[in-house]
C-alpha positions as CSV (number, residue, x, y, z in Angstrom):
1,M,8.1,-3.2,0.1
2,T,8.3,-1.8,-3.4
3,D,6.6,1.0,-4.8
4,R,4.0,-1.2,-6.4
5,D,3.5,-3.1,-3.1
6,K,2.7,-0.1,-1.6
7,Q,0.4,2.0,-3.6
8,P,-3.4,1.4,-3.6
9,R,-5.2,0.7,-6.7
10,M,-6.2,3.5,-8.6
11,G,-10.2,4.5,-8.3
12,S,-12.6,3.4,-5.7
13,V,-11.9,1.2,-2.9
14,L,-15.7,0.3,-3.3
15,T,-14.8,-2.0,-6.6
16,F,-12.7,-5.3,-6.2
17,T,-11.7,-8.0,-8.7
18,K,-14.1,-11.1,-8.3
19,R,-12.5,-14.5,-8.8
20,N,-13.6,-18.0,-7.4
21,G,-16.6,-16.4,-5.9
22,T,-15.1,-13.7,-4.1
23,H,-16.7,-10.5,-3.7
24,S,-16.1,-7.2,-2.3
25,Y,-15.4,-7.0,1.4
26,I,-15.7,-3.2,1.6
27,F,-19.4,-3.1,1.2
28,R,-19.7,-5.2,4.5
29,H,-18.3,-1.9,6.3
30,L,-20.3,0.6,5.0
31,T,-22.4,2.7,7.2
32,R,-24.6,5.9,6.4
33,K,-21.8,8.1,8.2
34,R,-18.9,6.0,6.1
35,L,-21.0,6.6,2.7
36,A,-21.8,10.4,3.5
37,N,-17.8,11.1,4.0
38,Y,-16.9,9.0,1.0
39,I,-19.2,11.0,-1.1
40,T,-18.5,14.4,0.3
41,V,-14.4,13.5,-0.2
42,K,-15.1,12.6,-4.0
43,I,-16.7,15.5,-4.6
44,E,-14.5,17.9,-2.7
45,K,-11.4,16.0,-4.9
46,R,-13.7,16.6,-8.1
47,L,-13.6,20.3,-7.1
48,R,-9.8,20.2,-6.0
49,R,-10.8,22.2,-2.7
50,S,-7.6,22.4,-0.4
51,F,-10.0,23.1,2.8
52,L,-12.0,19.7,3.4
53,R,-14.9,19.1,5.3
54,G,-14.4,15.2,4.5
55,L,-11.8,13.1,6.1
56,P,-9.8,10.1,4.7
57,Y,-11.5,7.0,4.1
58,N,-8.5,5.0,3.2
59,I,-6.0,5.0,6.0
60,I,-2.5,3.4,5.8
61,V,-0.2,2.8,8.7
62,D,3.3,1.5,8.3
63,T,3.1,-1.1,11.3
64,C,7.2,-1.0,11.1
65,N,9.8,0.2,8.3
66,I,12.0,-3.0,8.9
67,C,12.5,-5.5,6.5
68,N,13.7,-9.2,6.3
69,F,14.2,-8.7,2.7
70,N,17.1,-6.6,0.8
71,C,14.9,-6.1,-2.6
72,P,17.6,-3.8,-4.9
73,L,14.5,-1.4,-6.0
74,C,13.2,-1.0,-2.8
75,R,14.2,1.9,-0.7
76,T,14.1,-0.1,2.7
77,G,15.9,-3.1,1.1
78,A,18.7,-1.0,-0.5
79,M,18.8,0.8,3.3
80,L,18.2,4.2,1.3
81,N,15.2,5.2,4.0
82,S,16.2,8.1,6.0
83,R,13.9,7.7,9.0
84,E,14.7,5.9,12.0
85,K,13.8,2.3,12.4
86,G,11.2,1.0,14.6
87,M,8.0,-0.6,15.6
88,M,4.7,1.1,15.8
89,S,3.2,0.6,19.6
90,F,-0.1,-0.7,19.9
91,A,-1.0,2.2,22.1
92,N,0.0,4.8,19.1
93,F,-2.0,2.8,16.9
94,K,-5.3,3.2,18.7
95,R,-4.3,6.8,19.6
96,F,-4.3,7.2,15.5
97,I,-7.3,5.1,14.7
98,D,-9.9,6.4,16.7
99,P,-10.3,9.8,15.5
100,L,-10.9,8.6,12.1
101,A,-12.4,5.1,12.5
102,E,-16.1,5.9,12.1
103,H,-15.6,7.9,8.9
104,A,-13.0,5.6,7.1
105,L,-13.8,2.6,5.0
106,L,-10.3,0.9,4.6
107,L,-7.1,0.2,6.6
108,T,-3.9,-0.9,5.1
109,L,-1.3,-2.3,7.3
110,H,1.9,-1.9,5.5
111,N,4.2,0.7,3.9
112,W,7.9,0.6,4.1
113,G,8.6,-2.8,5.9
114,E,7.4,-5.9,6.6
115,P,4.0,-5.9,8.9
116,F,4.4,-9.3,10.4
117,L,7.7,-8.4,11.9
118,N,5.5,-6.4,14.3
119,R,3.8,-8.8,16.7
120,D,1.3,-6.3,17.5
121,V,-0.2,-6.2,14.0
122,Y,-2.7,-8.9,14.9
123,K,-4.0,-7.1,18.0
124,M,-3.9,-4.1,15.5
125,I,-6.2,-5.9,13.1
126,A,-8.7,-7.1,15.8
127,Y,-9.0,-3.5,17.0
128,A,-9.8,-2.2,13.3
129,N,-12.4,-4.9,13.0
130,S,-14.0,-3.8,16.4
131,K,-14.2,-0.3,14.9
132,G,-15.8,-1.9,11.5
133,L,-13.0,-1.2,9.2
134,A,-12.0,-3.1,6.4
135,T,-8.3,-4.4,6.7
136,R,-5.6,-5.6,4.1
137,L,-1.8,-5.8,3.9
138,S,0.9,-6.8,2.0
139,S,3.6,-9.2,3.1
140,N,6.4,-11.6,1.8
141,L,5.1,-14.5,3.9
142,Y,8.3,-15.7,4.7
143,A,9.3,-15.5,8.4
144,M,5.9,-17.4,9.2
145,D,5.1,-20.6,10.8
146,H,2.1,-22.5,10.9
147,Q,0.7,-21.0,14.0
148,D,1.2,-17.7,12.5
149,L,-0.7,-18.3,9.3
150,E,-3.4,-19.7,11.6
151,R,-3.6,-16.5,13.4
152,V,-3.8,-14.8,10.3
153,V,-6.8,-16.1,9.3
154,D,-8.0,-16.1,13.2
155,S,-7.4,-12.4,13.0
156,G,-10.0,-11.3,10.8
157,L,-8.1,-9.6,8.2
158,N,-9.9,-9.3,5.1
159,H,-7.3,-9.3,2.2
160,I,-3.7,-10.2,2.3
161,T,-1.5,-9.6,-0.8
162,V,1.6,-11.8,-1.0
163,S,4.5,-10.8,-3.1
164,L,5.8,-13.7,-5.1
165,D,7.6,-12.6,-8.0
166,G,8.9,-16.0,-9.4
167,A,7.8,-19.6,-10.3
168,G,10.8,-21.0,-9.0
169,E,13.9,-20.3,-7.1
170,E,16.2,-18.8,-9.4
171,T,13.9,-16.2,-10.4
172,Y,12.5,-15.5,-7.0
173,V,15.6,-14.7,-5.3
174,K,17.1,-12.6,-8.0
175,Y,14.7,-9.8,-6.9
176,R,13.7,-11.0,-3.2
177,V,17.0,-11.1,-1.5
178,G,17.0,-12.7,1.4
179,G,14.0,-15.6,0.9
180,H,13.5,-18.8,-0.7
181,F,10.9,-19.8,-3.0
182,E,9.6,-22.9,-1.5
183,Q,9.0,-21.5,2.0
184,V,6.9,-18.6,0.6
185,F,5.1,-21.0,-1.5
186,D,4.4,-23.4,1.0
187,N,3.0,-20.9,3.5
188,L,1.0,-19.7,0.7
189,K,-0.6,-23.2,-0.1
190,T,-0.9,-23.9,3.7
191,L,-2.6,-20.0,4.2
192,I,-5.0,-21.0,1.5
193,E,-5.6,-24.7,3.1
194,I,-6.4,-23.4,6.6
195,K,-8.7,-20.6,5.1
196,R,-10.4,-23.4,3.1
197,R,-10.5,-25.8,6.3
198,R,-11.9,-23.0,8.2
199,R,-14.7,-22.5,5.2
200,S,-13.5,-18.7,5.9
201,P,-14.0,-16.4,3.2
202,F,-11.1,-14.0,4.8
203,P,-8.6,-13.2,4.0
204,V,-9.1,-12.7,0.6
205,V,-5.5,-14.1,-0.7
206,E,-4.1,-12.2,-3.3
207,W,-0.7,-13.7,-5.4
208,Q,1.3,-10.5,-6.5
209,F,4.0,-11.2,-9.3
210,L,5.9,-8.0,-10.4
211,V,6.8,-8.4,-14.1
212,M,10.9,-8.0,-14.7
213,R,13.1,-8.8,-17.2
214,H,14.3,-12.0,-15.7
215,N,10.8,-13.5,-14.7
216,E,8.5,-12.2,-17.6
217,H,8.8,-15.8,-19.3
218,E,7.3,-17.4,-16.5
219,I,3.7,-15.8,-16.7
220,P,2.3,-18.5,-18.1
221,D,3.9,-20.8,-15.2
222,V,2.6,-18.6,-12.4
223,R,-1.0,-18.7,-13.8
224,G,-0.9,-22.3,-13.9
225,L,0.4,-22.4,-10.4
226,A,-2.1,-19.9,-9.0
227,D,-5.0,-22.1,-10.5
228,E,-3.6,-25.2,-8.9
229,I,-3.3,-23.7,-5.2
230,G,-6.6,-21.7,-5.7
231,V,-5.7,-18.2,-4.7
232,D,-8.4,-15.9,-5.0
233,V,-6.7,-13.0,-7.0
234,L,-3.7,-13.2,-9.1
235,T,-2.0,-9.6,-10.2
236,L,0.7,-9.2,-12.3
237,G,1.8,-5.7,-11.9
238,P,5.0,-3.4,-12.9
239,I,8.1,-2.9,-10.9
240,G,8.8,0.4,-9.8
241,F,12.3,2.1,-9.0
242,G,11.9,3.1,-5.4
243,E,11.5,7.0,-6.5
244,A,10.5,8.9,-3.1
245,P,8.8,10.9,-5.0
246,Y,9.5,10.6,-8.9
247,D,11.1,13.6,-10.2
248,G,10.2,13.1,-13.5
249,T,13.7,11.3,-14.8
250,Y,14.1,7.7,-16.3
251,N,17.0,5.7,-15.1
252,H,17.9,3.8,-18.1
253,E,20.4,1.7,-16.3
254,L,18.0,0.6,-14.0
255,G,15.5,0.1,-16.9
256,E,17.8,-2.0,-19.1
257,E,18.3,-4.3,-16.0
258,W,15.0,-4.8,-14.3
259,L,12.0,-3.5,-16.9
260,P,10.3,-6.3,-18.9
261,R,11.5,-6.2,-22.8
262,H,8.2,-8.0,-24.3
263,N,5.4,-7.4,-21.6
264,L,5.4,-3.7,-22.4
265,E,1.7,-3.3,-20.8
266,Y,3.9,-4.3,-17.2
267,R,5.9,-1.0,-17.2
268,Y,5.3,2.3,-16.0
269,R,5.3,5.3,-18.7
270,Y,8.5,6.8,-17.3
271,D,8.9,8.9,-20.8
272,G,5.6,10.9,-19.8
273,G,7.1,12.8,-17.2
274,F,4.7,11.5,-14.6
275,L,4.0,8.3,-13.7
276,Y,0.0,8.4,-13.5
277,D,-2.0,10.1,-16.0
278,A,-4.2,11.6,-13.2
279,P,-4.5,13.8,-10.4
280,C,-3.3,12.6,-6.9
281,F,-5.7,11.0,-4.7
282,F,-3.6,10.5,-1.9
283,L,-4.1,14.3,-0.6
284,W,-8.0,14.1,-0.6
285,E,-8.8,10.2,0.1
286,S,-5.9,8.6,2.2
287,V,-3.7,9.5,5.0
288,T,-0.4,7.8,5.6
289,L,1.0,7.2,9.4
290,N,4.7,6.1,9.9
291,W,5.6,4.0,12.8
292,D,7.0,7.0,14.9
293,G,3.6,9.1,14.6
294,G,4.8,10.9,11.7
295,L,2.2,11.7,9.0
296,A,2.9,11.7,5.5
297,P,0.5,12.5,2.8
298,C,1.4,9.5,0.9
299,C,3.1,6.2,1.2
300,V,5.5,7.3,-1.5
301,L,7.5,9.7,1.2
302,D,10.0,8.0,3.4
303,D,11.9,11.2,4.8
304,Q,10.7,12.4,8.2
305,R,11.5,16.1,7.3
306,Q,8.6,15.3,4.3
307,D,5.7,14.9,7.0
308,F,3.0,17.2,7.5
309,G,2.9,16.7,11.3
310,N,3.1,14.2,13.8
311,V,-0.2,12.6,15.5
312,L,1.8,12.2,19.1
313,E,1.9,16.1,19.1
314,E,-1.3,17.2,17.1
315,P,-4.5,15.6,16.2
316,V,-4.7,14.2,12.9
317,K,-7.8,16.1,12.1
318,S,-5.8,19.4,12.6
319,I,-2.9,18.1,10.5
320,W,-5.3,17.1,7.9
321,N,-6.2,20.9,7.1
322,N,-2.9,22.4,8.0
323,E,-0.9,24.5,5.6
324,F,1.1,21.9,4.3
325,Y,-1.9,19.9,3.1
326,Q,-3.7,23.0,1.7
327,S,-0.6,24.3,0.0
328,S,-0.1,20.8,-1.8
329,R,-3.9,20.2,-2.8
330,S,-3.7,23.8,-4.6
331,E,-0.8,22.4,-6.6
332,F,-3.7,20.5,-8.5
333,N,-6.2,23.7,-8.8
334,T,-5.0,25.8,-11.7
335,R,-7.0,29.1,-9.8
336,L,-5.0,28.1,-6.2
337,K,-1.5,26.7,-7.9
338,G,1.9,28.9,-6.6
339,K,-0.7,31.2,-4.6
340,T,0.5,29.6,-1.1
341,G,3.9,30.3,0.4
342,C,4.4,26.9,1.8
343,R,6.4,24.5,-0.1
344,T,6.1,20.8,0.3
345,A,7.5,17.9,-1.4
346,C,4.1,17.6,-3.4
347,L,5.4,20.8,-5.4
348,H,8.3,18.5,-7.5
349,C,6.5,15.3,-7.4
350,K,5.5,13.9,-10.9
351,V,4.0,10.6,-9.8
352,F,0.5,12.3,-10.9
353,R,-0.1,14.6,-13.5
354,K,-0.8,18.2,-12.0
355,R,-3.0,19.8,-14.8
Protein backbone atom coordinates (compact mmCIF):
# COMPACT_ATOMS: atom_id res chain seq x y z
CA MET A 1 0.00 0.00 0.00
CA THR A 2 1.22 3.53 -0.74
CA ASP A 3 0.86 6.36 1.74
CA ARG A 4 -2.17 7.55 -0.18
CA ASP A 5 -3.68 4.06 -0.02
CA LYS A 6 -3.25 3.98 3.73
CA GLN A 7 -4.26 7.41 4.83
CA PRO A 8 -7.85 8.02 5.93
CA ARG A 9 -9.45 11.03 4.29
CA MET A 10 -9.01 14.34 6.01
CA GLY A 11 -11.94 15.49 8.05
CA SER A 12 -14.91 13.73 9.56
CA VAL A 13 -15.76 10.11 8.84
CA LEU A 14 -19.38 11.21 8.97
CA THR A 15 -19.13 12.71 5.48
CA PHE A 16 -18.98 10.67 2.32
CA THR A 17 -19.03 11.39 -1.41
CA LYS A 18 -22.34 10.59 -3.10
CA ARG A 19 -22.49 9.14 -6.56
CA ASN A 20 -24.97 6.90 -8.35
CA GLY A 21 -27.34 7.07 -5.39
CA THR A 22 -24.72 5.90 -2.88
CA HIS A 23 -25.13 7.43 0.59
CA SER A 24 -23.03 7.47 3.72
CA TYR A 25 -22.76 4.09 5.42
CA ILE A 26 -21.42 5.58 8.65
CA PHE A 27 -24.79 6.89 9.83
CA ARG A 28 -26.15 3.34 9.88
CA HIS A 29 -23.81 2.56 12.77
CA LEU A 30 -24.40 5.58 14.99
CA THR A 31 -25.56 5.00 18.57
CA ARG A 32 -25.87 7.49 21.41
CA LYS A 33 -22.66 6.19 22.96
CA ARG A 34 -20.75 6.45 19.68
CA LEU A 35 -22.07 9.91 18.96
CA ALA A 36 -21.16 11.08 22.47
CA ASN A 37 -17.66 9.69 22.08
CA TYR A 38 -17.28 11.30 18.64
CA ILE A 39 -18.26 14.71 20.03
CA THR A 40 -15.92 14.27 23.02
CA VAL A 41 -13.01 13.40 20.74
CA LYS A 42 -13.62 16.41 18.52
CA ILE A 43 -13.76 18.77 21.51
CA GLU A 44 -10.61 17.34 23.08
CA LYS A 45 -8.79 17.54 19.76
CA ARG A 46 -9.81 21.17 19.33
CA LEU A 47 -8.57 21.93 22.86
CA ARG A 48 -5.35 19.97 22.13
CA ARG A 49 -5.70 17.97 25.32
CA SER A 50 -2.99 15.39 25.96
CA PHE A 51 -4.94 13.14 28.36
CA LEU A 52 -8.21 12.06 26.78
CA ARG A 53 -11.57 10.88 28.05
CA GLY A 54 -12.66 10.04 24.54
CA LEU A 55 -11.58 6.89 22.69
CA PRO A 56 -10.56 6.53 19.03
CA TYR A 57 -13.55 6.34 16.69
CA ASN A 58 -11.51 5.18 13.70
CA ILE A 59 -9.76 1.85 14.27
CA ILE A 60 -7.05 0.88 11.76
CA VAL A 61 -6.02 -2.77 11.72
CA ASP A 62 -3.25 -4.17 9.56
CA THR A 63 -4.41 -7.72 8.82
CA CYS A 64 -0.95 -8.49 7.43
CA ASN A 65 2.13 -6.58 6.31
CA ILE A 66 2.69 -8.84 3.30
CA CYS A 67 1.87 -7.87 -0.29
CA ASN A 68 1.90 -9.67 -3.63
CA PHE A 69 3.06 -6.52 -5.45
CA ASN A 70 6.37 -4.63 -5.43
CA CYS A 71 5.24 -1.05 -5.94
CA PRO A 72 8.47 1.02 -5.98
CA LEU A 73 7.32 3.94 -3.80
CA CYS A 74 5.66 1.75 -1.17
CA ARG A 75 7.77 0.75 1.83
CA THR A 76 6.32 -2.76 1.70
CA GLY A 77 6.86 -3.11 -2.04
CA ALA A 78 10.39 -1.72 -1.81
CA MET A 79 11.09 -4.03 1.18
CA LEU A 80 11.97 -1.11 3.46
CA ASN A 81 9.74 -2.14 6.37
CA SER A 82 11.67 -3.27 9.42
CA ARG A 83 8.84 -5.12 11.18
CA GLU A 84 8.83 -8.90 10.88
CA LYS A 85 6.35 -10.17 8.29
CA GLY A 86 3.22 -11.94 9.50
CA MET A 87 -0.56 -12.36 9.59
CA MET A 88 -2.85 -11.15 12.37
CA SER A 89 -4.74 -13.98 14.06
CA PHE A 90 -8.51 -13.77 14.43
CA ALA A 91 -8.14 -14.28 18.20
CA ASN A 92 -5.82 -11.28 18.55
CA PHE A 93 -8.12 -9.22 16.33
CA LYS A 94 -11.06 -9.84 18.67
CA ARG A 95 -8.89 -9.14 21.71
CA PHE A 96 -8.11 -5.70 20.31
CA ILE A 97 -11.54 -4.81 18.92
CA ASP A 98 -13.70 -5.74 21.91
CA PRO A 99 -12.67 -2.91 24.30
CA LEU A 100 -13.20 -0.23 21.61
CA ALA A 101 -16.14 -1.48 19.57
CA GLU A 102 -19.02 0.18 21.40
CA HIS A 103 -17.33 3.60 21.14
CA ALA A 104 -15.87 3.41 17.62
CA LEU A 105 -17.58 4.13 14.32
CA LEU A 106 -15.26 2.83 11.65
CA LEU A 107 -12.88 -0.10 11.20
CA THR A 108 -10.24 0.18 8.48
CA LEU A 109 -8.74 -3.22 7.60
CA HIS A 110 -5.61 -2.35 5.66
CA ASN A 111 -2.29 -0.61 6.12
CA TRP A 112 1.05 -2.15 5.09
CA GLY A 113 -0.13 -5.20 3.16
CA GLU A 114 -2.77 -6.71 0.90
CA PRO A 115 -5.62 -7.51 3.34
CA PHE A 116 -7.14 -10.40 1.35
CA LEU A 117 -3.92 -12.40 1.71
CA ASN A 118 -5.08 -13.00 5.28
CA ARG A 119 -7.90 -15.49 4.79
CA ASP A 120 -9.36 -14.56 8.19
CA VAL A 121 -10.22 -11.10 6.90
CA TYR A 122 -13.78 -12.22 6.03
CA LYS A 123 -14.27 -13.43 9.63
CA MET A 124 -12.89 -10.12 10.87
CA ILE A 125 -15.40 -8.19 8.74
CA ALA A 126 -18.27 -10.36 9.95
CA TYR A 127 -17.19 -9.96 13.58
CA ALA A 128 -16.95 -6.19 13.18
CA ASN A 129 -20.45 -6.20 11.69
CA SER A 130 -21.73 -8.11 14.72
CA LYS A 131 -20.27 -5.33 16.87
CA GLY A 132 -22.01 -2.65 14.82
CA LEU A 133 -18.87 -1.19 13.21
CA ALA A 134 -18.70 0.21 9.71
CA THR A 135 -15.96 -1.53 7.72
CA ARG A 136 -13.72 -0.58 4.83
CA LEU A 137 -10.49 -1.75 3.24
CA SER A 138 -8.22 -1.07 0.26
CA SER A 139 -7.05 -3.85 -2.06
CA ASN A 140 -5.18 -4.35 -5.31
CA LEU A 141 -7.91 -6.96 -6.09
CA TYR A 142 -5.39 -9.12 -7.95
CA ALA A 143 -5.18 -12.52 -6.23
CA MET A 144 -8.96 -12.99 -6.24
CA ASP A 145 -11.19 -15.53 -7.98
CA HIS A 146 -14.96 -15.42 -8.49
CA GLN A 147 -15.61 -17.16 -5.18
CA ASP A 148 -13.48 -14.61 -3.34
CA LEU A 149 -15.43 -11.76 -4.93
CA GLU A 150 -18.70 -13.42 -3.88
CA ARG A 151 -17.36 -13.60 -0.33
CA VAL A 152 -16.52 -9.88 -0.41
CA VAL A 153 -20.17 -9.04 -1.07
CA ASP A 154 -21.45 -11.68 1.36
CA SER A 155 -19.14 -10.49 4.14
CA GLY A 156 -21.07 -7.27 4.72
CA LEU A 157 -18.06 -5.06 3.96
CA ASN A 158 -19.26 -1.46 3.67
CA HIS A 159 -16.56 0.04 1.45
CA ILE A 160 -13.80 -1.30 -0.75
CA THR A 161 -11.16 0.82 -2.45
CA VAL A 162 -9.55 -0.81 -5.49
CA SER A 163 -6.12 0.51 -6.45
CA LEU A 164 -6.02 0.67 -10.26
CA ASP A 165 -3.57 3.24 -11.57
CA GLY A 166 -3.98 2.92 -15.31
CA ALA A 167 -6.37 2.57 -18.22
CA GLY A 168 -4.27 -0.21 -19.74
CA GLU A 169 -1.47 -2.68 -19.10
CA GLU A 170 1.49 -0.47 -20.02
CA THR A 171 0.76 2.31 -17.57
CA TYR A 172 -0.64 0.04 -14.85
CA VAL A 173 2.38 -2.27 -14.49
CA LYS A 174 4.89 0.57 -14.39
CA TYR A 175 3.88 1.18 -10.77
CA ARG A 176 1.85 -1.90 -9.73
CA VAL A 177 4.77 -4.25 -10.27
CA GLY A 178 3.63 -7.87 -10.17
CA GLY A 179 0.07 -7.29 -11.34
CA HIS A 180 -1.82 -7.27 -14.63
CA PHE A 181 -4.36 -4.65 -15.63
CA GLU A 182 -6.87 -6.96 -17.29
CA GLN A 183 -7.09 -9.28 -14.31
CA VAL A 184 -7.71 -6.45 -11.84
CA PHE A 185 -10.12 -4.66 -14.17
CA ASP A 186 -12.07 -7.88 -14.80
CA ASN A 187 -12.24 -8.52 -11.05
CA LEU A 188 -13.49 -4.98 -10.50
CA LYS A 189 -16.22 -5.45 -13.11
CA THR A 190 -17.17 -8.84 -11.66
CA LEU A 191 -17.42 -7.42 -8.15
CA ILE A 192 -19.80 -4.71 -9.39
CA GLU A 193 -21.86 -7.28 -11.31
CA ILE A 194 -22.16 -9.54 -8.24
CA LYS A 195 -23.21 -6.60 -6.12
CA ARG A 196 -25.76 -5.53 -8.74
CA ARG A 197 -27.12 -9.06 -9.11
CA ARG A 198 -27.58 -9.31 -5.34
CA ARG A 199 -29.20 -5.87 -5.32
CA SER A 200 -26.87 -4.99 -2.49
CA PRO A 201 -25.85 -1.39 -1.72
CA PHE A 202 -22.61 -2.72 -0.23
CA PRO A 203 -19.77 -2.68 -0.52
CA VAL A 204 -19.47 0.81 -1.91
CA VAL A 205 -16.95 0.29 -4.72
CA GLU A 206 -14.30 2.96 -5.12
CA TRP A 207 -11.77 3.03 -7.95
CA GLN A 208 -8.63 4.81 -6.74
CA PHE A 209 -6.36 6.15 -9.46
CA LEU A 210 -3.07 7.62 -8.23
CA VAL A 211 -2.03 10.33 -10.67
CA MET A 212 1.60 10.01 -11.76
CA ARG A 213 3.76 11.34 -14.57
CA HIS A 214 3.36 8.23 -16.73
CA ASN A 215 -0.44 7.94 -16.38
CA GLU A 216 -1.77 11.49 -16.02
CA HIS A 217 -2.72 11.56 -19.71
CA GLU A 218 -5.19 8.72 -19.02
CA ILE A 219 -7.43 10.66 -16.64
CA PRO A 220 -10.20 11.16 -19.27
CA ASP A 221 -10.00 7.46 -20.23
CA VAL A 222 -10.25 6.36 -16.60
CA ARG A 223 -13.28 8.56 -16.03
CA GLY A 224 -14.93 6.98 -19.06
CA LEU A 225 -14.17 3.43 -17.90
CA ALA A 226 -15.44 4.18 -14.40
CA ASP A 227 -18.76 5.41 -15.81
CA GLU A 228 -18.95 2.44 -18.17
CA ILE A 229 -18.63 -0.25 -15.49
CA GLY A 230 -20.56 1.67 -12.84
CA VAL A 231 -18.18 2.19 -9.93
CA ASP A 232 -19.75 4.13 -7.07
CA VAL A 233 -16.80 6.46 -6.54
CA LEU A 234 -13.79 7.41 -8.64
CA THR A 235 -10.96 9.01 -6.66
CA LEU A 236 -8.00 10.72 -8.32
CA GLY A 237 -5.24 11.26 -5.81
CA PRO A 238 -1.56 12.09 -5.31
CA ILE A 239 1.20 9.53 -4.94
CA GLY A 240 3.40 9.56 -1.83
CA PHE A 241 7.08 8.75 -1.57
CA GLY A 242 6.67 6.28 1.29
CA GLU A 243 8.27 8.48 3.96
CA ALA A 244 7.81 7.06 7.44
CA PRO A 245 7.43 9.68 8.76
CA TYR A 246 7.97 12.55 6.34
CA ASP A 247 10.94 14.60 7.56
CA GLY A 248 10.38 17.77 5.56
CA THR A 249 12.83 17.03 2.76
CA TYR A 250 11.93 16.64 -0.90
CA ASN A 251 13.45 13.96 -3.13
CA HIS A 252 13.85 15.79 -6.45
CA GLU A 253 14.95 12.67 -8.29
CA LEU A 254 11.80 10.77 -7.31
CA GLY A 255 9.72 13.84 -8.00
CA GLU A 256 10.99 14.12 -11.56
CA GLU A 257 10.35 10.45 -12.19
CA TRP A 258 6.91 10.02 -10.62
CA LEU A 259 5.03 13.24 -9.87
CA PRO A 260 2.61 14.54 -12.52
CA ARG A 261 3.93 17.35 -14.66
CA HIS A 262 0.63 18.92 -15.80
CA ASN A 263 -2.02 17.98 -13.19
CA LEU A 264 -0.45 19.82 -10.29
CA GLU A 265 -3.56 19.53 -8.15
CA TYR A 266 -2.61 15.88 -7.70
CA ARG A 267 0.73 16.58 -6.05
CA TYR A 268 1.46 16.83 -2.35
CA ARG A 269 3.00 20.17 -1.39
CA TYR A 270 6.50 18.99 -0.61
CA ASP A 271 7.79 22.56 -0.63
CA GLY A 272 5.89 23.63 2.49
CA GLY A 273 7.87 21.76 5.12
CA PHE A 274 4.84 19.57 5.86
CA LEU A 275 2.39 17.60 3.72
CA TYR A 276 -0.88 18.65 5.38
CA ASP A 277 -1.52 22.24 6.43
CA ALA A 278 -3.45 21.07 9.49
CA PRO A 279 -2.72 19.52 12.90
CA CYS A 280 -2.48 15.74 13.24
CA PHE A 281 -5.81 13.97 13.65
CA PHE A 282 -4.45 10.47 14.27
CA LEU A 283 -3.36 11.13 17.87
CA TRP A 284 -6.93 12.01 18.91
CA GLU A 285 -9.22 10.23 16.46
CA SER A 286 -7.67 6.91 15.49
CA VAL A 287 -5.44 4.05 16.58
CA THR A 288 -3.37 1.72 14.38
CA LEU A 289 -2.80 -1.93 15.26
CA ASN A 290 -0.09 -3.93 13.53
CA TRP A 291 -0.38 -7.66 12.92
CA ASP A 292 1.90 -8.48 15.88
CA GLY A 293 -0.11 -6.46 18.42
CA GLY A 294 2.11 -3.40 18.19
CA LEU A 295 0.13 -0.19 18.60
CA ALA A 296 1.33 2.71 16.45
CA PRO A 297 0.09 6.30 16.75
CA CYS A 298 -0.70 6.47 13.03
CA CYS A 299 -0.67 4.47 9.82
CA VAL A 300 2.54 6.15 8.59
CA LEU A 301 4.94 4.51 11.06
CA ASP A 302 6.12 0.99 10.23
CA ASP A 303 9.07 0.46 12.58
CA GLN A 304 8.32 -1.70 15.62
CA ARG A 305 10.62 0.53 17.70
CA GLN A 306 8.18 3.41 17.10
CA ASP A 307 5.19 1.57 18.62
CA PHE A 308 3.54 3.16 21.66
CA GLY A 309 2.78 -0.24 23.20
CA ASN A 310 1.58 -3.75 22.48
CA VAL A 311 -2.01 -4.83 23.10
CA LEU A 312 -0.88 -8.41 23.77
CA GLU A 313 0.98 -7.09 26.81
CA GLU A 314 -1.14 -4.14 27.96
CA PRO A 315 -4.81 -3.10 27.51
CA VAL A 316 -5.38 -0.74 24.61
CA LYS A 317 -7.16 1.78 26.85
CA SER A 318 -4.05 2.04 29.04
CA ILE A 319 -1.78 2.60 26.05
CA TRP A 320 -4.15 5.29 24.69
CA ASN A 321 -3.15 7.70 27.47
CA ASN A 322 0.39 6.55 28.23
CA GLU A 323 3.44 8.82 28.26
CA PHE A 324 4.10 8.32 24.56
CA TYR A 325 0.62 9.44 23.52
CA GLN A 326 0.50 12.36 25.94
CA SER A 327 3.94 13.59 24.91
CA SER A 328 3.07 13.36 21.20
CA ARG A 329 -0.23 15.22 21.62
CA SER A 330 1.56 17.97 23.53
CA GLU A 331 3.61 18.72 20.40
CA PHE A 332 0.47 20.33 18.97
CA ASN A 333 -0.22 22.46 22.07
CA THR A 334 1.95 25.57 22.43
CA ARG A 335 1.42 25.58 26.22
CA LEU A 336 2.69 22.01 26.61
CA LYS A 337 5.18 21.68 23.74
CA GLY A 338 8.62 20.57 24.89
CA LYS A 339 7.60 20.18 28.56
CA THR A 340 7.56 16.37 28.55
CA GLY A 341 10.67 14.24 28.72
CA CYS A 342 9.35 11.48 26.49
CA ARG A 343 10.57 11.61 22.87
CA THR A 344 8.65 9.85 20.10
CA ALA A 345 8.72 9.73 16.30
CA CYS A 346 5.98 12.39 16.33
CA LEU A 347 8.50 14.95 17.55
CA HIS A 348 10.23 15.16 14.15
CA CYS A 349 7.37 14.15 11.87
CA LYS A 350 6.37 16.83 9.36
CA VAL A 351 3.34 15.19 7.82
CA PHE A 352 1.16 17.66 9.78
CA ARG A 353 1.62 21.30 10.71
CA LYS A 354 2.38 21.63 14.43
CA ARG A 355 1.68 25.35 14.84
